[in-house]
C-alpha positions in Angstrom: 89.4 107.9 60.2 86.7 108.4 57.6 83.9 110.8 58.5 80.8 112.0 56.7 80.2 115.7 56.4 77.5 117.0 58.7 74.1 117.8 57.3 74.3 121.5 58.3 77.5 122.0 56.2 76.2 119.9 53.3 73.1 122.2 53.2 75.3 125.3 52.8 77.4 123.5 50.1 74.4 122.3 48.1 74.8 125.1 45.5 78.6 124.7 45.3 79.3 121.1 43.9 83.1 121.7 43.4 83.6 123.0 46.9 81.6 120.1 48.3 83.7 117.6 46.5 86.8 119.4 47.6 85.6 119.2 51.2 84.8 115.6 50.9 88.2 114.8 49.4 90.3 116.6 52.1 88.0 115.2 54.8 89.9 111.9 54.2 93.2 113.4 55.3 94.1 114.1 58.9 94.9 117.9 58.5 92.0 118.2 56.0 89.6 116.6 58.3 90.4 119.1 61.0 89.8 121.9 58.6 86.4 120.4 57.6 85.5 119.9 61.2 86.2 123.5 62.0 83.8 124.5 59.2 81.2 122.2 60.7 81.7 123.8 64.1 81.4 127.3 62.5 78.0 126.4 61.1 76.7 124.7 64.3 78.1 127.1 66.9 77.4 130.4 65.1 74.1 129.4 63.5 72.7 131.6 60.7 75.3 134.4 61.4 77.9 132.2 59.9 76.2 132.4 56.5 77.3 136.0 56.2 80.9 134.9 55.7 80.8 131.2 54.8 78.5 131.7 51.8 80.8 134.3 50.2 83.7 132.1 51.0 82.1 129.1 49.3 81.2 131.2 46.2 84.8 132.3 46.0 86.0 128.7 46.5 83.8 127.5 43.7 85.2 130.1 41.3 88.8 129.2 42.3 88.2 125.4 41.9 86.4 126.0 38.5 89.6 127.8 37.4 91.9 124.9 38.2 93.0 125.5 41.8 95.0 122.4 42.8 96.3 123.3 46.3 95.3 121.9 49.7 92.8 123.1 52.2 95.1 125.5 54.0 96.2 127.1 50.8 92.6 127.5 49.6 91.5 129.3 52.8 94.5 131.6 52.8 94.1 132.4 49.1 90.4 133.2 49.3 90.6 135.1 52.6 93.3 137.3 51.2 91.8 137.8 47.7 88.2 138.1 48.9 88.8 140.1 52.0 87.0 137.6 54.2 88.9 138.2 57.4 87.4 139.6 60.6 83.8 138.6 59.9 83.1 136.9 63.3 81.1 138.1 66.2 82.1 141.3 68.0 83.5 140.5 71.5 83.4 143.0 74.3 86.1 143.0 77.0 87.0 145.2 80.0 90.1 143.0 80.7 93.6 143.3 79.6 94.5 141.5 76.4 98.0 140.7 75.2 99.9 139.8 72.1 103.3 138.0 72.0 106.2 138.6 69.6 109.9 138.6 69.4 111.9 141.6 70.7 112.8 142.5 67.1 109.1 142.5 66.0 108.1 144.4 69.1 110.8 146.9 68.4 109.3 147.5 65.0 105.9 148.2 66.5 107.2 150.5 69.2 110.0 152.3 67.5 109.3 151.7 63.8 108.3 155.3 63.1 111.1 156.8 65.1 114.6 157.9 64.0 116.2 155.2 66.1 118.5 152.9 64.0 116.7 149.8 63.0 119.5 147.6 64.4 118.9 148.8 67.9 115.1 148.6 68.2 115.1 145.1 69.6 117.6 146.0 72.2 115.6 149.0 73.2 112.6 146.7 73.9 114.7 144.5 76.0 115.9 147.5 78.0 112.2 148.5 78.6 111.6 145.0 80.0 114.7 145.3 82.2 113.6 148.6 83.6 116.4 150.5 82.0 114.0 152.6 79.9 110.5 153.8 80.6 107.5 152.0 79.2 106.2 153.5 75.9 105.3 157.1 76.6 103.3 157.6 73.3 100.5 155.6 71.6 101.8 152.6 69.7 100.9 152.8 66.1 100.6 149.2 64.9 101.2 148.9 61.1 99.2 146.6 58.8 101.1 143.3 59.5 99.9 139.7 59.2 97.4 140.2 56.4 95.8 143.2 58.1 94.8 141.7 61.5 96.4 140.6 64.8 95.6 137.8 67.2 95.4 138.7 70.9 95.0 136.6 74.0 93.1 136.9 77.3 96.0 138.1 79.5 94.6 136.5 82.7 94.3 133.1 81.1 97.8 133.5 79.6 99.3 134.3 83.0 97.6 131.2 84.5 99.2 129.0 81.8 102.6 130.6 82.1 102.6 130.3 85.9 101.7 126.6 85.5 104.1 125.7 82.7 107.1 127.9 83.1 107.0 130.1 86.2 110.7 130.9 85.8 110.1 132.2 82.3 113.4 130.7 81.2 112.3 128.6 78.3 110.1 128.8 75.2 107.1 126.9 76.7 105.1 130.0 76.1 105.2 129.3 72.4 103.7 125.9 73.0 100.9 127.5 75.0 100.2 129.8 72.1 100.8 127.1 69.4 103.4 129.2 67.7 105.1 126.7 65.3 107.7 129.2 64.1 109.6 131.8 66.1 113.1 133.4 66.0 115.6 132.8 68.7 115.6 135.5 71.4 113.4 137.1 74.0 109.6 136.6 73.9 107.9 139.9 74.6 104.3 140.4 75.7 102.5 143.6 74.7 99.8 144.2 77.3 97.1 146.4 76.0 95.8 149.3 78.1 92.3 148.7 79.4 91.0 151.8 77.5 90.8 150.2 74.1 87.2 150.9 73.0 88.4 152.1 69.6 89.7 148.6 68.8 87.0 146.4 67.4 87.6 142.9 68.7 86.2 139.9 66.8 85.8 136.2 67.6 88.0 134.4 65.1 86.5 132.2 62.5 87.8 129.3 60.5 88.7 131.8 57.7 90.8 133.9 60.1 92.7 130.7 60.9 93.9 130.4 57.3 93.4 126.6 57.7 95.9 126.2 60.5 95.1 122.8 62.0 96.4 124.0 65.4 93.4 126.4 65.6 90.2 125.0 66.9 86.7 126.5 66.5 85.0 126.8 69.8 83.1 129.2 72.1 84.8 130.0 75.4 82.8 131.4 78.4 83.8 134.9 77.2 82.8 134.0 73.6 86.3 134.2 72.3 88.0 131.6 70.1 90.8 129.2 71.0 94.0 127.7 69.7 95.3 124.2 70.5 98.1 124.2 73.1 100.9 121.9 72.3 102.3 121.9 75.8 99.2 120.0 77.0 99.4 117.4 74.3 97.2 119.2 71.9 94.4 120.2 74.3 92.5 123.6 74.0 94.7 126.6 74.7 94.3 130.2 75.7 91.2 132.2 74.6 91.9 134.4 71.6 90.3 137.2 69.6 91.3 139.2 66.5 91.3 142.8 65.5 92.1 144.8 62.4 95.3 146.6 61.6 96.6 149.2 61.4 95.5 150.5 64.8 96.7 152.7 67.6 97.3 151.3 71.1 96.9 154.1 73.7 99.3 155.2 76.3 99.3 152.7 79.2 100.1 149.8 76.9 103.2 148.0 78.4 105.8 145.6 77.4 107.2 142.7 79.5 109.3 139.6 79.0 107.4 136.3 79.1 110.1 133.8 78.1 113.1 133.0 75.9 113.1 131.0 72.6 116.4 129.1 72.7 116.4 128.1 69.0 114.7 128.9 65.7 111.4 126.9 65.8 110.2 125.2 62.6 107.8 122.6 63.9 106.3 120.1 61.4 102.7 120.8 62.2 101.4 118.2 59.7 103.1 115.5 61.8 100.8 116.4 64.7 97.6 116.1 62.7 96.8 112.4 63.3 96.9 112.7 67.1 95.2 116.1 67.0 92.4 114.8 64.8 91.8 111.9 67.3 91.6 114.3 70.2 89.5 116.8 68.3 86.9 114.1 67.5 87.0 112.6 71.0 86.5 115.9 72.8 84.2 117.6 70.3 80.5 118.2 71.2 79.6 117.8 67.5 
């Protein structure tokens, strides 16, 4: 499926010939075409505000390519975002609703108990006991360390619950990971951290193509609440649950709760690249661009 780059994107790339050629080259590959399409959507959906982070990105890309970078589109985005501090540049989003993040019990234990004197081997079990009602919910603010390149993805909890109730009401399988397009996950409990409503100190942002680090399962769009969106694998690569991002480290206030949302029955290592051909076809067919 060969596509021509949109004029809006070509205009931004006019001063960066190496980056333009790179985009044109990866545009002929299924996963690469999805990445290019997300850049196009960034320009069209965000307008001139996208220039504030896309132009610095293209400048950095031009430098990397001039110095012999030979990787693919995903690697280039991740490399530039990390080296050039290009994360978290999207629109600020305001919310009075609960938001949630999903992790394994071991990772959630690190968040809740990581600064305590509790043995590291038992922190995952402690989180499970909270979800089983054998321990109280966190009684102190949760201090989230700078994981995941310094930012965290969160979900609209109401939308997540709708999807969970539709796909896996018994919460006895790992369908939640397909809802959230999580291609890798450890075997064990899937825990939701439900943020307290009083979170004005956390600056939520709409994710950009740079925050996605080139992940083809992420799709640039604008939901009714102006968040972003990730493709949901449980619905045959259709749009998934609304998402936002915020910086780390941060402090989640008292009132933040933990609950079980499912079980991952095996280590997941999905071959995302194998989904790209079908995903590209659906992206092009359903895209307003």
